[in-house]
C-alpha positions as CSV (number, residue, x, y, z in Angstrom):
1,M,65.9,141.2,90.7
2,V,67.0,138.1,89.4
3,Q,70.9,138.7,88.1
4,S,72.8,136.5,86.1
5,N,74.9,133.5,87.8
6,P,78.0,135.3,89.3
7,G,80.9,134.6,87.0
8,S,78.8,132.7,84.8
9,Q,78.0,135.3,82.4
10,P,77.8,139.3,81.7
11,E,75.5,141.7,83.4
12,P,72.5,142.0,81.1
13,A,72.6,144.6,78.3
14,L,68.7,145.0,77.9
15,D,66.4,145.1,80.6
16,V,63.2,143.9,78.8
17,I,62.4,142.6,75.6
18,T,59.0,142.4,74.3
19,I,57.6,139.6,71.8
20,G,55.1,139.7,69.3
21,R,52.9,142.0,67.6
22,S,53.7,145.3,65.7
23,S,51.7,147.4,63.5
24,V,51.4,150.7,61.8
25,D,48.2,152.6,63.3
26,L,46.6,155.0,61.4
27,Y,44.2,156.9,63.8
28,G,41.7,159.1,62.4
29,Q,42.3,162.7,62.9
30,Q,38.7,164.0,63.3
31,I,37.6,163.5,67.1
32,G,33.6,162.3,67.6
33,S,33.7,160.5,64.2
34,R,32.6,157.3,63.3
35,L,35.6,155.4,61.4
36,E,33.0,155.9,58.2
37,D,33.3,159.0,58.2
38,I,36.9,159.8,58.8
39,G,38.9,161.9,56.5
40,S,42.5,162.0,57.5
41,F,44.9,159.5,59.8
42,A,47.4,159.7,61.8
43,K,50.7,157.1,61.4
44,S,52.2,155.5,64.5
45,V,53.6,152.4,65.4
46,G,51.5,150.2,67.2
47,G,50.3,146.4,68.5
48,C,51.2,145.9,72.7
49,P,54.8,144.5,72.5
50,A,55.9,147.2,70.3
51,N,54.7,149.6,72.1
52,I,55.5,148.4,75.1
53,A,59.1,148.2,73.9
54,I,59.1,152.1,73.1
55,G,57.2,152.9,76.3
56,T,59.7,151.1,78.3
57,A,63.0,152.7,76.2
58,R,61.2,156.2,76.7
59,L,61.2,155.9,80.5
60,G,65.2,155.1,80.7
61,L,64.9,151.5,80.2
62,K,67.2,149.6,77.8
63,S,64.5,147.8,75.6
64,G,64.3,145.2,72.7
65,L,61.5,144.2,70.7
66,I,61.0,140.6,68.7
67,T,58.5,140.6,66.3
68,R,58.3,140.3,61.9
69,V,58.1,143.4,59.4
70,G,57.1,143.3,56.2
71,D,59.8,144.1,53.2
72,E,58.2,147.5,52.5
73,Q,57.6,151.0,53.4
74,M,55.7,150.3,57.0
75,G,58.2,147.7,58.2
76,R,60.7,149.8,57.2
77,F,58.6,152.8,59.4
78,I,58.5,150.1,62.6
79,R,62.3,149.3,62.6
80,E,63.4,153.0,61.9
81,Q,61.0,154.2,64.3
82,S,61.7,152.1,66.9
83,A,66.0,152.7,66.5
84,R,65.2,156.6,67.3
85,E,63.4,155.7,69.9
86,G,66.3,154.0,71.7
87,V,64.9,150.4,71.5
88,A,67.4,147.3,70.4
89,T,66.1,146.1,66.9
90,Q,68.1,143.1,66.0
91,G,65.1,141.2,67.4
92,I,62.8,142.7,64.4
93,I,62.9,140.1,61.4
94,T,61.9,141.6,57.9
95,D,59.9,139.3,56.5
96,K,59.7,139.1,52.4
97,E,56.8,137.3,51.7
98,R,54.4,138.6,54.0
99,L,53.0,142.9,54.9
100,T,53.3,144.4,58.0
101,A,50.0,144.7,59.8
102,L,48.1,147.7,59.8
103,V,45.2,149.2,61.9
104,L,42.7,151.9,61.8
105,L,40.9,153.5,64.5
106,A,39.1,156.4,65.3
107,V,37.8,158.6,68.4
108,E,33.8,158.0,68.2
109,A,33.3,158.7,71.7
110,E,34.6,158.9,75.1
111,G,35.5,155.0,75.6
112,V,34.5,154.3,72.0
113,S,37.1,153.7,69.7
114,P,36.1,151.5,66.8
115,M,39.1,149.8,65.1
116,I,40.0,147.0,62.0
117,F,42.7,145.1,61.9
118,Y,44.5,144.3,58.6
119,R,46.3,141.4,59.7
120,S,45.3,138.6,57.4
121,D,48.7,136.2,57.3
122,C,50.7,139.6,58.7
123,A,54.0,139.1,59.2
124,D,54.1,139.9,63.1
125,M,51.8,136.4,62.9
126,A,54.4,134.2,60.9
127,L,57.0,134.4,64.2
128,D,58.3,131.3,64.6
129,E,61.3,129.7,66.6
130,G,63.6,130.3,64.6
131,D,63.4,133.9,65.4
132,I,64.2,133.1,68.9
133,D,67.9,133.5,69.4
134,E,69.0,132.6,72.2
135,D,71.9,135.0,73.1
136,F,69.4,137.8,72.6
137,I,67.1,136.3,75.1
138,K,70.0,136.2,77.6
139,S,71.0,139.9,76.9
140,S,67.7,140.8,78.8
141,R,66.6,140.7,82.3
142,A,63.3,139.8,81.3
143,V,60.7,138.9,78.7
144,L,57.1,139.6,77.8
145,V,55.6,137.6,76.2
146,S,52.1,138.7,75.0
147,G,48.3,136.9,74.6
148,T,47.6,137.5,71.1
149,H,51.0,135.5,70.3
150,F,49.3,132.4,71.8
151,S,46.7,132.2,69.3
152,R,48.9,130.1,66.5
153,P,51.4,127.3,66.9
154,N,54.3,128.8,65.5
155,T,53.6,132.2,67.4
156,E,53.3,130.3,70.6
157,A,56.0,128.0,70.0
158,A,57.9,131.0,69.3
159,Q,57.1,132.6,72.7
160,R,57.4,129.3,74.8
161,K,61.1,128.6,73.2
162,A,61.7,132.7,74.7
163,I,60.1,131.5,78.0
164,R,62.1,128.5,78.6
165,I,65.6,130.5,77.3
166,A,64.4,132.8,80.1
167,K,64.2,130.9,82.7
168,A,67.0,128.7,82.7
169,N,68.7,131.5,83.1
170,G,67.1,133.3,85.9
171,R,65.5,135.9,83.8
172,K,61.9,137.2,85.0
173,V,58.8,136.4,82.7
174,I,56.0,138.9,82.1
175,F,52.8,138.1,80.5
176,D,50.9,140.7,79.2
177,I,47.8,139.1,78.6
178,D,46.8,141.8,75.1
179,Y,43.5,139.6,74.7
180,R,41.7,141.0,71.3
181,P,38.8,138.3,70.7
182,N,38.7,138.8,67.1
183,L,42.7,138.2,67.0
184,W,41.5,134.8,68.1
185,G,38.8,134.6,65.5
186,L,35.9,134.9,68.2
187,A,34.9,138.2,66.8
188,G,33.8,139.3,63.3
189,H,36.3,142.4,61.5
190,A,34.4,144.9,63.0
191,E,34.6,144.4,66.2
192,G,38.3,145.0,66.8
193,F,37.3,147.0,70.0
194,E,35.5,144.2,71.5
195,R,37.4,143.3,75.0
196,Y,35.8,140.0,75.9
197,V,34.3,137.1,74.5
198,K,34.1,133.8,77.1
199,S,36.6,130.8,75.1
200,D,37.6,127.7,76.8
201,R,40.4,127.4,74.3
202,V,41.9,130.6,74.8
203,S,41.6,130.3,78.9
204,S,43.9,126.6,78.1
205,K,46.8,128.8,76.6
206,M,46.5,131.5,79.0
207,K,46.3,129.1,82.3
208,E,49.6,126.8,80.6
209,T,51.6,129.9,80.4
210,L,50.9,131.1,83.8
211,P,53.1,129.3,85.8
212,D,56.1,130.3,84.5
213,C,55.5,133.9,84.9
214,D,56.9,136.5,87.4
215,L,54.5,139.2,86.3
216,I,50.8,139.1,85.1
217,V,49.1,142.1,83.7
218,G,45.5,142.4,82.5
219,T,42.4,144.1,83.0
220,E,39.2,142.4,84.9
221,E,38.3,140.9,81.4
222,E,41.9,139.5,80.7
223,I,41.9,138.5,83.9
224,L,38.7,136.0,83.5
225,I,40.1,134.9,80.1
226,A,43.4,134.0,81.6
227,S,41.6,131.8,84.4
228,G,38.6,130.7,82.8
229,A,36.5,131.9,85.6
230,D,33.2,133.9,85.8
231,D,34.0,136.2,88.2
232,V,36.9,138.5,88.7
233,L,38.3,137.4,92.6
234,G,37.3,134.0,91.5
235,A,39.5,134.7,88.5
236,L,42.6,136.0,90.9
237,K,42.1,133.1,92.9
238,E,42.6,130.7,90.7
239,I,45.8,132.9,88.9
240,R,47.6,132.8,92.4
241,R,46.5,128.5,92.2
242,L,48.5,128.3,89.1
243,S,51.4,131.1,89.8
244,P,53.1,133.0,92.3
245,A,53.6,136.2,90.5
246,T,53.1,139.2,90.9
247,I,49.4,139.9,89.9
248,V,48.5,143.4,88.7
249,L,44.7,144.0,88.1
250,K,44.2,146.8,85.5
251,R,41.2,149.0,86.2
252,G,41.0,151.8,84.0
253,A,40.0,154.9,85.6
254,M,40.0,153.3,88.7
255,G,43.8,152.7,88.6
256,C,45.0,149.5,89.3
257,I,45.8,146.9,92.2
258,V,49.0,144.6,92.9
259,Y,48.7,141.3,94.3
260,D,51.6,139.5,95.8
261,G,50.6,136.9,98.0
262,P,47.3,135.3,98.7
263,I,44.0,136.5,97.3
264,A,42.2,137.6,100.1
265,D,38.3,137.2,99.9
266,D,38.1,141.4,99.7
267,L,39.0,142.1,95.7
268,E,40.5,145.4,97.3
269,A,43.1,144.1,99.6
270,G,46.0,144.3,97.0
271,I,49.0,147.2,96.7
272,V,47.3,150.2,95.4
273,G,49.2,153.2,93.9
274,Q,48.2,157.0,93.7
275,G,45.6,157.8,91.5
276,F,45.2,160.4,88.6
277,P,41.7,161.6,87.4
278,I,42.2,162.8,84.0
279,E,39.9,163.4,81.3
280,V,39.7,160.2,78.9
281,F,40.0,161.2,75.4
282,N,41.5,157.7,74.0
283,V,41.9,154.2,76.0
284,L,43.3,152.8,73.1
285,G,47.1,152.2,74.3
286,A,46.3,153.3,77.5
287,G,47.5,149.4,78.9
288,D,50.5,149.5,77.0
289,A,51.3,152.9,78.5
290,F,50.2,151.4,81.8
291,M,52.6,148.1,81.4
292,S,55.7,150.6,80.5
293,G,55.0,152.6,83.9
294,F,55.1,149.6,85.9
295,L,58.1,148.1,84.2
296,R,60.3,151.3,85.1
297,G,59.8,150.3,88.5
298,F,59.6,147.1,88.6
299,L,62.6,146.5,86.5
300,R,64.1,148.6,88.9
301,D,63.2,147.1,92.2
302,E,60.8,149.8,93.3
303,P,58.8,149.0,95.9
304,L,54.9,147.8,94.0
305,K,53.1,150.9,95.6
306,T,55.7,152.7,93.5
307,C,55.1,150.6,90.3
308,A,51.6,151.0,90.8
309,T,51.6,154.8,90.8
310,W,54.2,155.0,87.6
311,A,52.0,153.1,85.8
312,N,48.8,154.8,86.9
313,A,50.4,158.2,86.1
314,C,51.4,156.7,82.3
315,G,48.0,155.2,81.9
316,A,47.0,158.7,82.4
317,F,48.9,160.3,79.7
318,A,47.9,157.6,77.0
319,V,43.9,158.4,77.6
320,S,44.5,162.0,77.3
321,R,45.9,162.1,74.3
322,L,45.3,160.7,70.5
323,L,48.0,158.3,69.5
324,C,49.8,155.1,70.8
325,S,53.5,155.0,71.3
326,P,54.0,158.9,70.0
327,E,52.3,159.7,73.1
328,Y,53.9,157.8,75.5
329,P,55.6,160.2,78.1
330,T,59.6,160.1,78.8
331,W,60.8,160.1,82.1
332,A,61.5,163.6,82.4
333,E,57.9,164.1,81.7
334,L,56.7,162.0,83.9
335,D,59.2,163.1,86.7
336,F,57.5,166.8,86.3
337,F,54.2,165.6,86.4
338,L,54.7,163.5,89.6
339,T,56.5,166.8,91.1
340,T,54.4,169.4,90.1
341,G,51.4,167.8,88.9
342,S,48.9,169.6,86.5
343,Q,45.8,172.0,86.5
344,H,44.3,170.3,83.5
345,R,42.1,167.3,83.7
346,A,42.9,167.3,80.1
347,L,47.0,166.7,80.1
348,R,47.1,167.6,76.9
349,K,46.2,170.8,77.4
350,D,49.2,171.5,80.1
351,E,51.3,173.4,77.8
352,A,54.1,173.0,80.3
353,I,54.0,169.2,79.8
354,N,53.5,169.4,76.7
355,H,56.7,171.2,76.0
356,I,58.9,168.7,77.7
357,H,57.2,165.9,75.7
358,W,58.1,167.4,72.5
359,A,61.4,168.5,73.5
360,S,62.6,165.0,75.0
361,T,60.8,163.2,71.9
362,R,62.3,165.2,69.2
363,R,64.2,163.3,66.5
364,G,67.9,163.2,67.5
365,E,70.3,165.1,69.3
366,I,72.1,168.0,66.9
367,P,74.9,169.4,69.3
368,L,76.4,170.8,66.5
369,L,75.2,172.8,63.5
370,M,77.0,174.1,60.3
371,A,74.0,175.2,57.7
372,L,74.6,177.1,54.5
373,A,71.5,179.1,54.1
374,I,70.4,179.5,50.7
375,D,66.8,180.3,51.6
376,H,67.3,184.3,49.9
377,R,64.7,185.4,47.5
378,S,64.4,189.0,47.4
379,Q,68.4,189.4,47.4
380,L,68.7,187.0,44.6
381,V,65.7,188.2,42.8
382,S,67.4,191.5,42.7
383,V,70.8,190.4,41.3
384,A,69.2,188.6,39.0
385,D,66.7,191.3,37.4
386,E,69.8,193.7,37.6
387,L,71.5,191.1,35.2
388,G,68.4,190.6,32.9
389,V,67.9,186.7,33.6
390,G,65.5,184.8,34.5
391,H,64.1,183.8,37.9
392,D,64.5,180.2,36.6
393,K,68.2,180.6,36.8
394,I,67.5,180.9,40.7
395,V,65.9,177.5,41.0
396,A,69.3,176.1,39.1
397,F,71.6,178.4,41.2
398,K,70.1,177.0,44.8
399,R,70.6,173.3,43.8
400,L,74.7,174.2,43.0
401,A,74.6,175.6,46.5
402,V,73.0,172.6,47.8
403,A,76.0,170.3,45.6
404,A,78.2,172.9,47.3
405,A,77.7,172.1,50.6
406,A,77.3,168.2,50.5
407,R,80.6,168.3,49.1
408,V,81.7,169.8,52.2
409,S,79.3,167.5,54.6
410,N,80.4,164.7,53.0
411,G,77.9,163.0,54.7
412,R,79.4,163.9,58.5
413,D,77.0,165.1,61.1
414,G,76.1,168.4,61.8
415,Y,76.0,170.3,58.5
416,G,72.6,171.6,57.3
417,M,70.7,173.5,54.7
418,L,68.4,176.6,54.6
419,I,66.3,176.4,51.6
420,D,63.2,178.4,50.9
421,E,60.0,177.1,49.1
422,R,59.9,179.6,46.1
423,F,62.8,178.5,44.1
424,G,64.1,175.5,46.2
425,R,61.7,172.7,45.8
426,D,64.4,171.1,43.3
427,A,66.8,172.1,45.9
428,F,64.9,170.5,48.6
429,F,64.6,166.9,46.5
430,D,68.1,166.7,46.2
431,A,69.2,168.4,49.8
432,A,67.0,164.7,50.9
433,T,69.6,162.6,49.3
434,K,72.7,164.3,51.4
435,N,72.2,163.1,54.6
436,F,72.3,166.2,56.3
437,S,71.2,166.7,59.9
438,W,69.0,169.9,59.7
439,I,67.3,171.4,57.0
440,G,65.6,174.5,57.5
441,R,62.8,176.4,55.4
442,P,61.2,179.9,55.8
443,V,57.7,181.1,56.1
444,E,58.2,184.9,56.2
445,L,57.2,186.7,53.5
446,P,60.6,188.8,52.8
447,G,61.7,192.4,54.5
448,S,58.1,192.0,56.1
449,K,57.9,194.6,58.9
450,P,54.9,193.8,60.8
451,L,55.9,189.9,59.8
452,R,53.5,188.5,57.6
453,F,53.7,184.9,56.4
454,E,54.8,184.2,52.6
455,F,52.1,182.4,50.6
456,S,49.2,182.0,52.9
457,Q,48.4,183.4,56.1
458,D,47.3,180.1,57.2
459,I,50.2,179.2,58.3
460,G,48.9,175.9,59.7
461,S,47.4,174.3,56.3
462,Q,50.7,175.2,54.9
463,L,52.7,173.7,57.2
464,V,51.3,170.1,57.3
465,E,52.6,169.3,53.2
466,W,56.4,169.7,54.7
467,P,58.4,166.2,55.5
468,L,58.4,166.1,59.2
469,S,62.0,166.4,59.6
470,H,62.2,170.3,58.1
471,C,62.2,173.0,61.0
472,I,60.3,175.9,60.0
473,K,62.3,178.7,60.2
474,C,61.2,182.6,60.6
475,L,62.8,186.3,60.3
476,C,61.6,188.9,62.6
477,F,62.7,192.3,62.3
478,Y,61.8,192.8,66.1
479,H,63.1,195.0,68.9
480,P,62.5,196.2,72.1
481,D,62.1,199.6,71.9
482,D,59.7,198.9,68.7
483,P,56.6,201.0,69.3
484,A,53.7,199.1,71.0
485,D,51.3,198.2,68.2
486,L,54.2,196.7,66.2
487,K,55.3,194.9,68.5
488,T,52.1,193.5,69.9
489,E,51.4,192.6,66.1
490,Q,54.8,190.6,66.0
491,Q,53.9,188.9,68.6
492,E,51.2,187.6,68.1
493,K,52.0,186.7,64.8
494,L,55.0,184.5,66.0
495,R,52.7,182.9,68.8
496,T,50.4,181.8,65.6
497,L,53.2,180.2,64.4
498,F,54.6,178.7,67.6
499,E,51.4,177.2,68.0
500,A,50.9,175.8,64.5
501,S,54.5,174.5,64.3
502,R,53.8,172.5,67.7
503,K,49.9,171.0,66.4
504,V,51.4,169.8,63.1
505,G,54.6,168.2,65.2
506,R,57.6,170.6,63.0
507,E,60.3,172.2,65.0
508,L,60.6,176.2,64.7
509,L,64.0,178.3,64.9
510,V,63.0,182.0,65.0
511,E,65.2,184.2,63.7
512,I,65.6,188.0,65.4
513,I,67.2,190.8,64.0
514,A,67.2,193.8,66.1
515,G,70.8,195.4,64.8
516,K,68.6,197.0,61.3
517,N,66.0,198.8,63.7
518,G,67.7,199.9,66.9
519,P,70.7,200.3,68.4
520,L,72.1,196.7,69.5
521,T,73.5,197.1,73.1
522,D,74.2,194.0,75.7
523,D,71.1,194.1,76.7
524,T,68.8,194.5,73.1
525,I,68.4,190.4,72.2
526,A,68.3,189.2,75.9
527,T,65.3,191.3,76.3
528,A,63.8,190.4,73.1
529,L,64.0,187.0,74.0
530,E,62.8,187.5,77.6
531,E,59.6,189.2,75.8
532,L,58.5,186.2,73.6
533,Y,59.3,184.1,76.5
534,A,56.8,186.1,78.1
535,L,54.0,184.9,75.3
536,G,54.8,181.0,76.0
537,I,56.8,181.1,72.7
538,K,59.4,178.6,73.1
539,P,61.1,177.8,69.6
540,D,63.6,174.7,69.2
541,W,66.2,177.0,67.9
542,W,67.0,180.7,68.1
543,K,69.2,182.8,64.7
544,L,70.4,185.8,66.0
545,E,72.9,188.4,64.5
546,P,76.5,188.5,66.2
547,Q,76.7,190.8,69.3
548,A,79.0,193.5,70.1
549,S,80.3,192.3,73.4
550,T,80.5,188.3,75.3
551,E,78.8,190.1,77.7
552,A,75.4,190.3,75.5
553,W,76.0,187.0,74.8
554,K,76.1,185.9,78.8
555,K,72.9,187.2,78.8
556,I,71.1,185.5,76.1
557,D,72.7,182.4,77.5
558,A,71.0,183.5,80.6
559,V,67.4,184.2,79.4
560,I,67.4,180.7,77.6
561,A,68.7,178.7,80.5
562,K,66.0,180.5,82.7
563,N,62.9,180.3,80.2
564,D,63.8,176.7,78.4
565,P,66.2,174.7,79.1
566,W,65.1,172.6,76.6
567,C,65.7,175.1,73.7
568,R,68.3,173.1,71.1
569,G,70.2,176.6,70.9
570,I,71.7,179.5,68.8
571,V,73.1,179.5,65.3
572,L,74.8,182.9,64.3
573,L,73.7,184.5,61.5
574,G,75.9,186.2,59.0
575,L,73.9,188.9,57.1
576,E,76.3,190.2,54.8
577,A,79.7,190.2,56.8
578,P,82.7,189.3,55.0
579,A,84.3,185.9,55.7
580,D,87.2,187.0,58.3
581,E,84.7,189.9,60.4
582,L,82.4,186.5,60.8
583,I,85.1,184.6,61.6
584,S,86.0,186.8,64.5
585,C,82.5,186.6,66.0
586,F,82.8,183.3,66.6
587,E,85.0,183.1,69.4
588,A,83.0,185.5,71.1
589,T,80.0,183.3,71.6
590,L,82.4,180.9,73.2
591,A,81.1,182.5,76.4
592,A,77.2,181.3,75.5
593,P,77.1,177.7,75.4
594,S,73.7,177.9,74.0
595,V,75.2,178.8,70.7
596,K,75.4,176.1,68.7
597,G,76.9,176.9,65.0
598,F,75.8,179.1,62.4
599,A,73.3,179.3,59.0
600,V,75.4,181.7,56.6
601,G,74.3,182.7,53.5
602,R,75.6,185.8,51.5
603,T,79.2,185.4,53.0
604,I,79.2,182.7,51.1
605,F,77.2,182.9,47.9
606,A,77.0,186.1,46.9
607,D,79.7,186.7,44.8
608,P,79.3,183.2,43.0
609,A,76.1,184.0,42.8
610,R,76.4,187.2,40.6
611,A,79.2,185.8,38.6
612,W,77.4,182.6,37.7
613,L,74.0,184.4,37.0
614,S,76.0,186.5,34.6
615,G,77.9,183.9,32.7
616,G,81.5,184.2,34.0
617,M,81.5,181.4,35.8
618,N,80.1,177.4,35.2
619,D,78.7,175.1,37.4
620,E,81.4,173.3,39.0
621,E,83.7,176.5,39.2
622,A,80.3,177.7,41.4
623,I,79.9,175.0,43.0
624,A,84.3,174.9,44.3
625,D,83.7,178.4,44.9
626,M,81.1,177.8,47.7
627,A,82.2,175.0,48.9
628,G,85.5,176.6,49.6
629,R,83.9,179.3,51.5
630,F,81.7,177.0,53.4
631,Q,84.4,175.2,54.2
632,Q,86.8,177.8,55.5
633,L,83.6,178.7,57.7
634,T,83.4,175.3,58.9
635,E,86.9,174.8,59.9
636,A,87.1,178.5,61.5
637,W,84.4,177.2,63.6
638,L,85.7,173.8,64.9
639,K,88.8,175.4,65.8
640,T,87.2,177.7,68.4
641,R,85.1,174.4,70.0
642,G,88.6,172.9,70.0
643,Q,87.4,170.1,67.3
644,Q,89.7,170.7,64.7
């Protein structure tokens, strides 16, 4: 690896900066349909350089992106999602005159994916030399330029400036040929999937770039266009004549061949990594995943055979899944696959791998969670009916609870809310503006045993309407000593919910209350969790009642550690316990590192709810009362953790 000159400048902070296209991909969700027949789309960040920035970040490299996005919601999505993925975003320029590029795509058949590029005067094609900051380029070990951005004078000038800065400072230059004929005006709008149209104009632009490169990566068609040759072997020899760079020839399902010296007359005489026979589901974006895997090795000075193996594996993940960047593997996921393999040719069907993928790409860490639970329905209905007030008052009260929690959280991390859909719709809108770290909402029919969902047993159809950031919460009255038929019915319901949560991409909290249904011993909850884990149910969170001893917490913690080290953790529920009694339970949870906080309701709102609903307390008094109780619990929790 080329290092910075000793004593002349600091070690680069980034591993790679990618330059060029960024778009919002809208993927048709109906597989085997023409694009004309697609009824719904999934949104993700797309565009070769943006995909590679995200792919390399997921694999543990420090990446950055230089591109332009529009001054609108889709542009903000690219910026925000890139930041969530760990990509340095200071090179993402907001263009106030142009729109963010869009791409519509579908999987019509294996290897057939029609696409339409909406890129007329789009933001990323307005990139120019002024967008290339010298200090930013110097902050990276390598820059990656892409073929499409040599198609216009302004974008070409921007990339060539980045190359000059990189070369002058001893940085590597990586070239992803990224050839899309219709983005060079060589194919019609409907031919977005077209891979090759011969063009001397394109070849001349590509050939100008080759001498400056340290790594050149392309498919057979891309190698041909980059060289201007008519056969692959001739193309490789022409590229080698112009450049000493490492050349990587991507060959789809056949993997790749790496050439790091003279090109022999035998096309196969190169470095070949391990291959991975995989069912091809969607080829779009596979090359960007491939490049991400190769760069993880190349920029860490791994042997080229290792680089090729990692690249092949990442490409295998991509072709086995639907979307582009959201489907790329994390390093934990890739390492697991390389170590253990998979029994599935379709990796998207491997539950163990999918769980690591899900858990290692969740939105942000939540090491601490103190939540005010106001998702209660039947309890508040009973109080309202007893007092003879309308249920619309419950709706208003829940908004006061959000105001109380927000007063305590004051925008700080670690605070959350549990709000129900039945009475909490307005409260959800309020909570969305309060910067809570976590928002959960229940799906269970209150008090149901066996478990039933509240609005529809077709739970998946209900969940697709929820914001992506909302966590599913499901209370199940479950005891290991329950009758076998009851346990089986409840287990199947929870398994259905777990599968639905993963299908629609929402986190899941499972609340288990056993103490109301039988004796609560040191083994009760640990046994219950073990039974649910045995079914393949791996919620993101558990919500559990206070335990009688530290030994019980230790056993619970051990079950979670054994079955799902990726679990976010446990939050403590309060039932109807007085605050002093609940606070005394906080200390016992120190025996279980998995316990991350609490989600408490009636301890906080029961008294002010009755007083407010009866007219004995005004809005501000109710907010202040609940805020005071919530503050007391948060301070007590933080004190037990040595954080106050």
